[in-house]
C-alpha positions as protocol buffer text, in pm:
chain_id: "A"
residue {
  index: 1
  type: UNK
  ca { x: -48 y: -28 z: -25 }
}
residue {
  index: 2
  type: UNK
  ca { x: 108 y: 301 z: -90 }
}
residue {
  index: 3
  type: UNK
  ca { x: 68 y: 629 z: 174 }
}
residue {
  index: 4
  type: UNK
  ca { x: 77 y: 1031 z: 126 }
}
residue {
  index: 5
  type: UNK
  ca { x: 83 y: 1202 z: 441 }
}
residue {
  index: 6
  type: UNK
  ca { x: 34 y: 1583 z: 455 }
}
residue {
  index: 7
  type: UNK
  ca { x: 1 y: 1757 z: 874 }
}
residue {
  index: 8
  type: UNK
  ca { x: 52 y: 2048 z: 947 }
}
residue {
  index: 9
  type: UNK
  ca { x: 66 y: 2238 z: 1340 }
}
residue {
  index: 10
  type: UNK
  ca { x: 65 y: 2539 z: 1512 }
}
residue {
  index: 11
  type: UNK
  ca { x: 322 y: 2570 z: 1926 }
}
residue {
  index: 12
  type: UNK
  ca { x: 270 y: 2914 z: 2006 }
}
residue {
  index: 13
  type: UNK
  ca { x: 587 y: 2976 z: 2043 }
}
residue {
  index: 14
  type: UNK
  ca { x: 754 y: 2850 z: 1740 }
}
residue {
  index: 15
  type: UNK
  ca { x: 467 y: 2919 z: 1482 }
}
residue {
  index: 16
  type: UNK
  ca { x: 377 y: 2642 z: 1225 }
}
residue {
  index: 17
  type: UNK
  ca { x: 534 y: 2350 z: 1146 }
}
residue {
  index: 18
  type: UNK
  ca { x: 444 y: 2140 z: 874 }
}
residue {
  index: 19
  type: UNK
  ca { x: 558 y: 1812 z: 801 }
}
residue {
  index: 20
  type: UNK
  ca { x: 523 y: 1549 z: 439 }
}
residue {
  index: 21
  type: UNK
  ca { x: 614 y: 1210 z: 441 }
}
residue {
  index: 22
  type: UNK
  ca { x: 519 y: 953 z: 194 }
}
residue {
  index: 23
  type: UNK
  ca { x: 542 y: 577 z: 352 }
}
residue {
  index: 24
  type: UNK
  ca { x: 540 y: 238 z: 56 }
}
residue {
  index: 25
  type: UNK
  ca { x: 478 y: -55 z: 177 }
}
residue {
  index: 26
  type: UNK
  ca { x: 495 y: -449 z: 19 }
}
residue {
  index: 27
  type: UNK
  ca { x: 432 y: -755 z: 205 }
}
residue {
  index: 28
  type: UNK
  ca { x: 591 y: -1147 z: 27 }
}
residue {
  index: 29
  type: UNK
  ca { x: 422 y: -1395 z: 126 }
}
residue {
  index: 30
  type: UNK
  ca { x: 571 y: -1737 z: -74 }
}
residue {
  index: 31
  type: UNK
  ca { x: 454 y: -2086 z: 66 }
}
residue {
  index: 32
  type: UNK
  ca { x: 600 y: -2354 z: 238 }
}
residue {
  index: 33
  type: UNK
  ca { x: 421 y: -2624 z: 192 }
}
residue {
  index: 34
  type: UNK
  ca { x: 83 y: -2736 z: 207 }
}
residue {
  index: 35
  type: UNK
  ca { x: 39 y: -2634 z: 582 }
}
residue {
  index: 36
  type: UNK
  ca { x: 306 y: -2359 z: 624 }
}
residue {
  index: 37
  type: UNK
  ca { x: 461 y: -1977 z: 474 }
}
residue {
  index: 38
  type: UNK
  ca { x: 627 y: -1730 z: 519 }
}
residue {
  index: 39
  type: UNK
  ca { x: 513 y: -1374 z: 525 }
}
residue {
  index: 40
  type: UNK
  ca { x: 741 y: -1078 z: 493 }
}
residue {
  index: 41
  type: UNK
  ca { x: 717 y: -722 z: 479 }
}
residue {
  index: 42
  type: UNK
  ca { x: 908 y: -405 z: 395 }
}
residue {
  index: 43
  type: UNK
  ca { x: 835 y: -11 z: 506 }
}
residue {
  index: 44
  type: UNK
  ca { x: 994 y: 259 z: 313 }
}
residue {
  index: 45
  type: UNK
  ca { x: 901 y: 559 z: 455 }
}
residue {
  index: 46
  type: UNK
  ca { x: 1060 y: 925 z: 304 }
}
residue {
  index: 47
  type: UNK
  ca { x: 1040 y: 1274 z: 452 }
}
residue {
  index: 48
  type: UNK
  ca { x: 938 y: 1508 z: 89 }
}
residue {
  index: 49
  type: UNK
  ca { x: 1091 y: 1804 z: 290 }
}
residue {
  index: 50
  type: UNK
  ca { x: 1444 y: 1648 z: 261 }
}
residue {
  index: 51
  type: UNK
  ca { x: 1553 y: 1680 z: -116 }
}
residue {
  index: 52
  type: UNK
  ca { x: 1866 y: 1501 z: -26 }
}
residue {
  index: 53
  type: UNK
  ca { x: 1618 y: 1160 z: 106 }
}
residue {
  index: 54
  type: UNK
  ca { x: 1889 y: 1223 z: 444 }
}
residue {
  index: 55
  type: UNK
  ca { x: 1539 y: 1188 z: 638 }
}
residue {
  index: 56
  type: UNK
  ca { x: 1430 y: 839 z: 475 }
}
residue {
  index: 57
  type: UNK
  ca { x: 1404 y: 457 z: 627 }
}
residue {
  index: 58
  type: UNK
  ca { x: 1416 y: 88 z: 530 }
}
residue {
  index: 59
  type: UNK
  ca { x: 1265 y: -141 z: 740 }
}
residue {
  index: 60
  type: UNK
  ca { x: 1149 y: -525 z: 716 }
}
residue {
  index: 61
  type: UNK
  ca { x: 934 y: -449 z: 1007 }
}
residue {
  index: 62
  type: UNK
  ca { x: 723 y: -817 z: 941 }
}
residue {
  index: 63
  type: UNK
  ca { x: 879 y: -1164 z: 854 }
}
residue {
  index: 64
  type: UNK
  ca { x: 709 y: -1446 z: 1037 }
}
residue {
  index: 65
  type: UNK
  ca { x: 596 y: -1802 z: 988 }
}
residue {
  index: 66
  type: UNK
  ca { x: 219 y: -1951 z: 941 }
}
residue {
  index: 67
  type: UNK
  ca { x: 43 y: -2228 z: 949 }
}
residue {
  index: 68
  type: UNK
  ca { x: -270 y: -2353 z: 896 }
}
residue {
  index: 69
  type: UNK
  ca { x: -405 y: -2721 z: 1023 }
}
residue {
  index: 70
  type: UNK
  ca { x: -800 y: -2731 z: 922 }
}
residue {
  index: 71
  type: UNK
  ca { x: -929 y: -2463 z: 1187 }
}
residue {
  index: 72
  type: UNK
  ca { x: -641 y: -2382 z: 1346 }
}
residue {
  index: 73
  type: UNK
  ca { x: -374 y: -2085 z: 1306 }
}
residue {
  index: 74
  type: UNK
  ca { x: 24 y: -2083 z: 1426 }
}
residue {
  index: 75
  type: UNK
  ca { x: 266 y: -1770 z: 1401 }
}
residue {
  index: 76
  type: UNK
  ca { x: 603 y: -1746 z: 1476 }
}
residue {
  index: 77
  type: UNK
  ca { x: 817 y: -1456 z: 1459 }
}
residue {
  index: 78
  type: UNK
  ca { x: 728 y: -1068 z: 1413 }
}
residue {
  index: 79
  type: UNK
  ca { x: 395 y: -1037 z: 1265 }
}
residue {
  index: 80
  type: UNK
  ca { x: 170 y: -779 z: 1374 }
}
residue {
  index: 81
  type: UNK
  ca { x: -157 y: -822 z: 1628 }
}
residue {
  index: 82
  type: UNK
  ca { x: -454 y: -666 z: 1660 }
}
residue {
  index: 83
  type: UNK
  ca { x: -676 y: -725 z: 2030 }
}
residue {
  index: 84
  type: UNK
  ca { x: -1007 y: -715 z: 2019 }
}
residue {
  index: 85
  type: UNK
  ca { x: -1045 y: -332 z: 1878 }
}
residue {
  index: 86
  type: UNK
  ca { x: -697 y: -189 z: 1937 }
}
residue {
  index: 87
  type: UNK
  ca { x: -833 y: 101 z: 2173 }
}
residue {
  index: 88
  type: UNK
  ca { x: -517 y: 47 z: 2398 }
}
residue {
  index: 89
  type: UNK
  ca { x: -251 y: -234 z: 2202 }
}
residue {
  index: 90
  type: UNK
  ca { x: -221 y: -236 z: 1840 }
}
residue {
  index: 91
  type: UNK
  ca { x: 140 y: -252 z: 1708 }
}
residue {
  index: 92
  type: UNK
  ca { x: 410 y: -587 z: 1644 }
}
residue {
  index: 93
  type: UNK
  ca { x: 523 y: -899 z: 1863 }
}
residue {
  index: 94
  type: UNK
  ca { x: 773 y: -1092 z: 1824 }
}
residue {
  index: 95
  type: UNK
  ca { x: 701 y: -1442 z: 1935 }
}
residue {
  index: 96
  type: UNK
  ca { x: 462 y: -1731 z: 1910 }
}
residue {
  index: 97
  type: UNK
  ca { x: 53 y: -1687 z: 1812 }
}
residue {
  index: 98
  type: UNK
  ca { x: -199 y: -1946 z: 1795 }
}
residue {
  index: 99
  type: UNK
  ca { x: -539 y: -1997 z: 1702 }
}
residue {
  index: 100
  type: UNK
  ca { x: -872 y: -2130 z: 1677 }
}
residue {
  index: 101
  type: UNK
  ca { x: -1155 y: -2038 z: 1462 }
}
residue {
  index: 102
  type: UNK
  ca { x: -1485 y: -2081 z: 1284 }
}
residue {
  index: 103
  type: UNK
  ca { x: -1822 y: -1936 z: 1137 }
}
residue {
  index: 104
  type: UNK
  ca { x: -1861 y: -1924 z: 1505 }
}
residue {
  index: 105
  type: UNK
  ca { x: -1639 y: -1825 z: 1745 }
}
residue {
  index: 106
  type: UNK
  ca { x: -1219 y: -1665 z: 1720 }
}
residue {
  index: 107
  type: UNK
  ca { x: -1002 y: -1740 z: 2025 }
}
residue {
  index: 108
  type: UNK
  ca { x: -669 y: -1689 z: 2021 }
}
residue {
  index: 109
  type: UNK
  ca { x: -351 y: -1714 z: 2230 }
}
residue {
  index: 110
  type: UNK
  ca { x: -4 y: -1512 z: 2223 }
}
residue {
  index: 111
  type: UNK
  ca { x: 297 y: -1455 z: 2430 }
}
residue {
  index: 112
  type: UNK
  ca { x: 644 y: -1250 z: 2310 }
}
residue {
  index: 113
  type: UNK
  ca { x: 816 y: -862 z: 2331 }
}
residue {
  index: 114
  type: UNK
  ca { x: 588 y: -610 z: 2208 }
}
residue {
  index: 115
  type: UNK
  ca { x: 656 y: -335 z: 2083 }
}
residue {
  index: 116
  type: UNK
  ca { x: 509 y: -51 z: 2196 }
}
residue {
  index: 117
  type: UNK
  ca { x: 162 y: 23 z: 2405 }
}
residue {
  index: 118
  type: UNK
  ca { x: -12 y: 283 z: 2241 }
}
residue {
  index: 119
  type: UNK
  ca { x: -235 y: 463 z: 2538 }
}
residue {
  index: 120
  type: UNK
  ca { x: -49 y: 642 z: 2801 }
}
residue {
  index: 121
  type: UNK
  ca { x: -209 y: 531 z: 3168 }
}
residue {
  index: 122
  type: UNK
  ca { x: -99 y: 843 z: 3392 }
}
residue {
  index: 123
  type: UNK
  ca { x: 187 y: 554 z: 3582 }
}
residue {
  index: 124
  type: UNK
  ca { x: 562 y: 742 z: 3493 }
}
residue {
  index: 125
  type: UNK
  ca { x: 759 y: 451 z: 3339 }
}
residue {
  index: 126
  type: UNK
  ca { x: 399 y: 266 z: 3171 }
}
residue {
  index: 127
  type: UNK
  ca { x: 299 y: 396 z: 2776 }
}
residue {
  index: 128
  type: UNK
  ca { x: 495 y: 442 z: 2494 }
}
residue {
  index: 129
  type: UNK
  ca { x: 778 y: 201 z: 2645 }
}
residue {
  index: 130
  type: UNK
  ca { x: 895 y: -107 z: 2458 }
}
residue {
  index: 131
  type: UNK
  ca { x: 992 y: -449 z: 2467 }
}
residue {
  index: 132
  type: UNK
  ca { x: 730 y: -516 z: 2711 }
}
residue {
  index: 133
  type: UNK
  ca { x: 648 y: -895 z: 2802 }
}
residue {
  index: 134
  type: UNK
  ca { x: 347 y: -978 z: 2691 }
}
residue {
  index: 135
  type: UNK
  ca { x: 69 y: -1295 z: 2718 }
}
residue {
  index: 136
  type: UNK
  ca { x: -269 y: -1161 z: 2580 }
}
residue {
  index: 137
  type: UNK
  ca { x: -602 y: -1391 z: 2578 }
}
residue {
  index: 138
  type: UNK
  ca { x: -841 y: -1254 z: 2261 }
}
residue {
  index: 139
  type: UNK
  ca { x: -1164 y: -1445 z: 2273 }
}
residue {
  index: 140
  type: UNK
  ca { x: -1481 y: -1347 z: 1962 }
}
residue {
  index: 141
  type: UNK
  ca { x: -1829 y: -1420 z: 1899 }
}
residue {
  index: 142
  type: UNK
  ca { x: -1918 y: -1374 z: 1552 }
}
residue {
  index: 143
  type: UNK
  ca { x: -2224 y: -1266 z: 1415 }
}
residue {
  index: 144
  type: UNK
  ca { x: -2447 y: -1390 z: 1757 }
}
residue {
  index: 145
  type: UNK
  ca { x: -2757 y: -1233 z: 1553 }
}
residue {
  index: 146
  type: UNK
  ca { x: -2667 y: -1083 z: 1153 }
}
residue {
  index: 147
  type: UNK
  ca { x: -2375 y: -886 z: 1169 }
}
residue {
  index: 148
  type: UNK
  ca { x: -2283 y: -885 z: 1514 }
}
residue {
  index: 149
  type: UNK
  ca { x: -1914 y: -937 z: 1629 }
}
residue {
  index: 150
  type: UNK
  ca { x: -1875 y: -952 z: 2013 }
}
residue {
  index: 151
  type: UNK
  ca { x: -1469 y: -943 z: 2089 }
}
residue {
  index: 152
  type: UNK
  ca { x: -1324 y: -911 z: 2441 }
}
residue {
  index: 153
  type: UNK
  ca { x: -981 y: -980 z: 2573 }
}
residue {
  index: 154
  type: UNK
  ca { x: -659 y: -971 z: 2840 }
}
residue {
  index: 155
  type: UNK
  ca { x: -338 y: -860 z: 2772 }
}
residue {
  index: 156
  type: UNK
  ca { x: -84 y: -897 z: 3099 }
}
residue {
  index: 157
  type: UNK
  ca { x: 201 y: -691 z: 3041 }
}
residue {
  index: 158
  type: UNK
  ca { x: 587 y: -704 z: 3211 }
}
residue {
  index: 159
  type: UNK
  ca { x: 903 y: -480 z: 3139 }
}
residue {
  index: 160
  type: UNK
  ca { x: 1170 y: -380 z: 3414 }
}
residue {
  index: 161
  type: UNK
  ca { x: 903 y: -123 z: 3576 }
}
residue {
  index: 162
  type: UNK
  ca { x: 602 y: -207 z: 3505 }
}
residue {
  index: 163
  type: UNK
  ca { x: 355 y: -485 z: 3521 }
}
residue {
  index: 164
  type: UNK
  ca { x: -59 y: -554 z: 3502 }
}
residue {
  index: 165
  type: UNK
  ca { x: -304 y: -590 z: 3305 }
}
residue {
  index: 166
  type: UNK
  ca { x: -528 y: -452 z: 3107 }
}
residue {
  index: 167
  type: UNK
  ca { x: -858 y: -621 z: 2934 }
}
residue {
  index: 168
  type: UNK
  ca { x: -1102 y: -459 z: 2667 }
}
residue {
  index: 169
  type: UNK
  ca { x: -1392 y: -534 z: 2493 }
}
residue {
  index: 170
  type: UNK
  ca { x: -1657 y: -399 z: 2241 }
}
residue {
  index: 171
  type: UNK
  ca { x: -1903 y: -528 z: 1963 }
}
residue {
  index: 172
  type: UNK
  ca { x: -1981 y: -382 z: 1656 }
}
residue {
  index: 173
  type: UNK
  ca { x: -2241 y: -416 z: 1366 }
}
residue {
  index: 174
  type: UNK
  ca { x: -2243 y: -393 z: 983 }
}
residue {
  index: 175
  type: UNK
  ca { x: -2572 y: -300 z: 823 }
}
residue {
  index: 176
  type: UNK
  ca { x: -2693 y: -501 z: 556 }
}
residue {
  index: 177
  type: UNK
  ca { x: -2482 y: -502 z: 306 }
}
residue {
  index: 178
  type: UNK
  ca { x: -2339 y: -144 z: 313 }
}
residue {
  index: 179
  type: UNK
  ca { x: -2045 y: -147 z: 471 }
}
residue {
  index: 180
  type: UNK
  ca { x: -2162 y: 89 z: 685 }
}
residue {
  index: 181
  type: UNK
  ca { x: -2042 y: -56 z: 1038 }
}
residue {
  index: 182
  type: UNK
  ca { x: -2110 y: 91 z: 1415 }
}
residue {
  index: 183
  type: UNK
  ca { x: -1841 y: -22 z: 1724 }
}
residue {
  index: 184
  type: UNK
  ca { x: -1894 y: 55 z: 2011 }
}
residue {
  index: 185
  type: UNK
  ca { x: -1574 y: -1 z: 2319 }
}
residue {
  index: 186
  type: UNK
  ca { x: -1455 y: 8 z: 2613 }
}
residue {
  index: 187
  type: UNK
  ca { x: -1060 y: -99 z: 2777 }
}
residue {
  index: 188
  type: UNK
  ca { x: -818 y: -67 z: 3113 }
}
residue {
  index: 189
  type: UNK
  ca { x: -641 y: -139 z: 3326 }
}
residue {
  index: 190
  type: UNK
  ca { x: -684 y: -379 z: 3602 }
}
residue {
  index: 191
  type: UNK
  ca { x: -577 y: -205 z: 3973 }
}
residue {
  index: 192
  type: UNK
  ca { x: -252 y: -494 z: 3957 }
}
residue {
  index: 193
  type: UNK
  ca { x: -74 y: -247 z: 3686 }
}
residue {
  index: 194
  type: UNK
  ca { x: 222 y: -72 z: 3909 }
}
residue {
  index: 195
  type: UNK
  ca { x: 503 y: 90 z: 3823 }
}
residue {
  index: 196
  type: UNK
  ca { x: 755 y: -232 z: 4019 }
}
residue {
  index: 197
  type: UNK
  ca { x: 967 y: -79 z: 4340 }
}
residue {
  index: 198
  type: UNK
  ca { x: 640 y: 188 z: 4435 }
}
């Protein structure tokens, strides 16, 4: 995919600041056998306001092995993960995922190093910190009634400074064949999420 982005911000002391960048992502998937495949994705980001290209970066943001055995799925490596509705966690995990799904139920367990916690809990040392060890459980009920899905997830994070959990739950409803979707979700930290040593 390709993205062109223009952003502008204004600060009382610094004035108006504009940025313009482009992102190109190329994903490649190669089949190993009937059950396994390898997936990798390259991402190139370039600051269009730098003519000499000095602010460009090319990375491989995910690379993992994907296995499928009937209703069971396996991922091993660095893969993107989106817990429930992605309110609190929406990033990459380096580890393993085991999932099971059919037309009515989706369940997954994940363990590994998690990139970043997206939301800031307001606690010192929590939020936007790299390299959390994460354990995640996710459960979804699909088409409870036609078009209605209910999803929930619990994640436990642990790092040198913090430890604790986050839950998320919600529902989404798609209106017929219009593609219009209504989603409602909530997330919160559990009482044991704290800064170590306090």
